[in-house]
N, C-alpha and C positions, 0 to 999 in steps of 0.2 A: 341787760343794760338798762339802768334806771333812767327815766326821762321825766321831764315836767309836762304835765297835761296842758298847761297854758304858758304863754310867753310872758316875759317881764324882765326886770332888772334884779340880779342876784344881790340880796341884802345881807345874807348870813349863810355860812357853811358850817355845819355841825359835825364834821368828821375829819379825821386825819387820813392821809393816804395810806392804804394798806391795813387799816384798822379793822376790827371785828364789829359788826353791827347786829343788834337784836331787832326782831320784828317790832315795828312801831317807832324806832328811833328817827329823830328828825335829821335829814341829810342836808337839804338845801331849802332856804326860805327866800321867796321873791318879795320885792317891795309891793306892799298892798295899801299904801297910804291913800292913793286916789280912790280905790275901791271902798276903803273904810269910810271915807268922807261921803261917798255916794250912798253907802249903806245907812249912815245916820240920817241923811235926807229922806231916803226911802222909808226908814222906820218912822220918821215924823209924819210922813204922808199916811202911813198905815194907821197910826194912832188917830189922826184926824178922820180917816175913813171909818175907823171903828166907832168913834163918837157919832158920826153922821148916821151910821147904820143903826146904832142903838136908838137915836132920836126918830129915825124912820120907822122902826118897829113900834115905838110908843105911839107915834101918830097914826100908824096903820091900825093899831088896836082900837083907837078912837075914831077910825074911819075918816081921818082928816086928809090923808093922801091916798092915792090909788095903789093898787097892787103892783102896777108897773113901776112906779117910783120906788117902792120898797125893793123890788127885784134889781133895779138899777143900782141902788145903794149897796146891796149885797154883792153884786158883780164887781163894782168898783173896789170894795174891800178885798175880795178874793184876788183880784188882779194885782193890786198893790202888794198883798201878802206874798204872792208868787214871785214878784220882782225882788222882794227882800230875801226870800229863800234862795233865789238864783244868785244873788250877790254874795250871800254867805257861802254858798257852794263854791263860787269862783275864788273866794278868799281862801277856803280850805284847800282848793286845788293848787294854790300857789305855794303850798308847803309840801315838799316831797319827803315822804316817810319810807323807811325800809319795809318792803312787803314781806320779807322773811329773814330768818337768821342766816348770816353768811359773812364772808370776808370781802371787804371793799378793795377796789383797785385804785388807780390814780385818777383823781378828779379831772373832768374835762372842762370845767368852768371855774371862774374866779369871781370874787366879790366885786360888784360894780359892773359886771359884764351883762349885756343885754342878750337874752337868749330867746329862741323861738319855741313854739309848742313842739313837743316830741323831740327836742334836741337832747342828745345823750348827756347825762350828768356824771355818772360814775358806774363802773361795772360792779355788780354784787353777785357773788358766787357762793353757792352752797357746796361745800367740799366733802361733806360726810353725811350720807353716802355719795359716791360719785358714779356717773354712768359712762359706760364704754359702748360706743356705737360702732358696729362693724357689719359685715355682710358675708354670706356664704352662698355657694352655688345652689341653684334650685334642686339639684339632684340630692342634696342632703336634707331637704325639708322634711321628708318622712321620718328622719331619725331625730329631729329636734323636738323638744318639749320644754316647757317652763320648769325651772328648778335644776337644770343640768349644771354641773360644776364648770366654771370658766377660769382659765389661768391667763394672766396678762403680764407680758414682759415689756419693758421700755428701756431705751438706750440711756435715758436720764439716770436710771438706777440699775446699772449692770449687776447681774447676779442676784437680784431681788425679784421675787415672784409675788404677784398680787392675785388673790383668789376671790371669786365671787360666784354669783348665780345668774343664769340666763333668766331674765325677768320679762322680756317682751319680744314677740315675733310679729313682724309687720304683716298686715292682712293682704298686702299686694307684693308681687314680685316686680322688680325693676325691669321694664320692657326693653331697655337698652342693653343692660348687662346680664339679664336673667339671673340676678342675685337677689336673695331675700334679705332685707335689712333686719338686723337684730340689735337688741340692747341688753347689756349685762349690768348688774348693780354690784359695786365693789365697796367694801368697807375701807374708809380712808381716815382713820382717827388722827394720824399725825399730819394730815394735809400735804403729803408729799406729791400726790397726783394732782395735776391741774388741768382744767379744761383746755382743749386744743393740743394736748400732747399726742404724739404718735406712739402706738404700741402694737405689739403682736399678740393676737388673741388665739387661744386654743380652747375648744369646747370638748369636754370629756364625754364622748358618746357611751351609752351603756352597752355592755356586752352580755348577751343572753346565752346561756348554755344549760343543758339539763344536768341536774345534780341529784344524787341519791342521798337523802337526808334522813336522819334518825334523831330522836331526842337525846340531848346531851347526857341525861341521866342513865342512858343505856350503855355508856362507854365506861369501861374499867381502865383507868389510867395506871400505868406501871412503868418503872424504869426500863424494863426489858421489852416493852411494847404495849400498845393499847389494844384492847380486845372487847368483844361483845359476846353475849351468850345467845346463840341461835337455837330456836326451839324447833325440834324435828320430831316427826312421827315414826315410831318403830313398831313393827309387827312381830309378835312372838310366834316363832315357827311352830311351836307345839300347841299352844292354845289358840292361836290366831287372833289374839286380842291386841289392839293397838294402844300404845302408850306414848306419852309425850316426854321427851327428855331434852336436856340442853347440851349443847356442844360449844366449847370456847373457841372463838374464831378471832384471830388477830387481824386488825384492820389498819388502814392508813387514814388519818383524819385530815380533813381539809378545812375550809373556812367555816366559821360559825356565825349564826345570826339569831339573836334571841335565844329561845330554848332549843333550837335545832342546830345540828352539826352535819356537815357534808362528809360523806365517806368516799374517798377516791379509789380505794382498793380493798378487797376482802369480802365484800358483800355483793349480792345480786338483787335486783328488784324482785319483790314478792316474798323474800325470806322474812320470817317472823323472828323478832329479837325481844328479849326481856328488857323492859324499859325502866324498871325501878328495882331497888334492892339487890343490885348486882353484886354487892360486897358480901352477900350471904350465899351466893350460888357457887357451886363446884361443878366441874366438868363431869357429865354423865348423870347428873341428878334427874329424877323423875319430877315433873312439874305439872300443874294444872293452871290453865289460863283463866284469870278472873280480872276483868277490867273495870269492875264497879267503882273502885276507888282510885283508878289510875288518873293522874293529872293530864290535862290536855296541853301539849306543847304549843307555843305561839311564836310567831316570827317577831312580833313586837309586844312582849309581855308588859303588863302594867300591874305589878303587885299592889295590893291594897295598903300594905304597911311600909311602902318604900318611901 
C-alpha cells in the first residue's frame, strides 16, 4: 500500500485506476506552493550568509576579526544551508513515486483532498512472480528443503494447476499451532493469481530408494528385449586357467538420469558388465577388461560441445 510520507493537499494524480506502473512513475503530487515560497526565502538567507562568510574569511586573514567571529559566520552558513536541504527534502517527499514495477489498484484519494502522513494512496502489487504463504505441521520439517516442487490449486480457476518452488522456510515454529510457516514462489505471467486469494498447496516431497544403475552405453536395445553383456570368469577344467567371457543377459530398464540408467530386473549388485562397444559383442566371446579409455558416466553431464 503506497502512502505519502508527509501530509498535504492532493494537487495532481498521475495514474489511472488498475493501470500498470513502472518504478519511478509519479503517482500523486501534493501541493508544495507554501514550501516553495519558504524555500526561496531560505535560499536568499543562504546566499547572504555565504557572502558574510566570505567577508569574514578575508577579514580573518588580515586579522581584523577574531577566530570566534569567523566560526560564528561559518556556523550560521551551515545552519541555513541545512534548512534549505530540509525544505528541498520535504518538497520531494510530497511527490509519491512508484517504488517498483507493478499493477495499481483503485486510488484512495482525490484531487483537492487533504491527506495525513502515512495515509494510504493506492495499492501497488507485483504479480509476477507471486508468493504463496502457507504452513505445514512441524512433523514435516525434516522433509522440507528449499527448491521442492509446489502445486497450487484455487477455486477461482478450477481445473488449472499452478506450479512453483518452495523458496523460504521460516526460522521459527508457531507456538500456538505448532506449524512452520512456508513461502513458495510461483510464475504468474498472465497475472491471473492475485494477492489475498485462497488456494490449496501441495508440496512434492522427494522419495528416496536404492537403485541399481549402469551406464546407458552398456545397454543393447532391441525390439525383442533390452540386454547387457555380463563379464564372467570361467575356469578350464583341463588346464586350470581362468578366462573372462561374456554372457548376454536380458534386463528391465527403469528411469534414466544423465548417463546412468536404472535396472529394475535382470542384474545383481556386484556383477561386471561391458560398458562400451556392446554392438560388437556376441554371447560367449572371450574378453579382456581394459578401462584406460572408458568414459566416466555422470548424473549431470556437461559436454564441452553442447
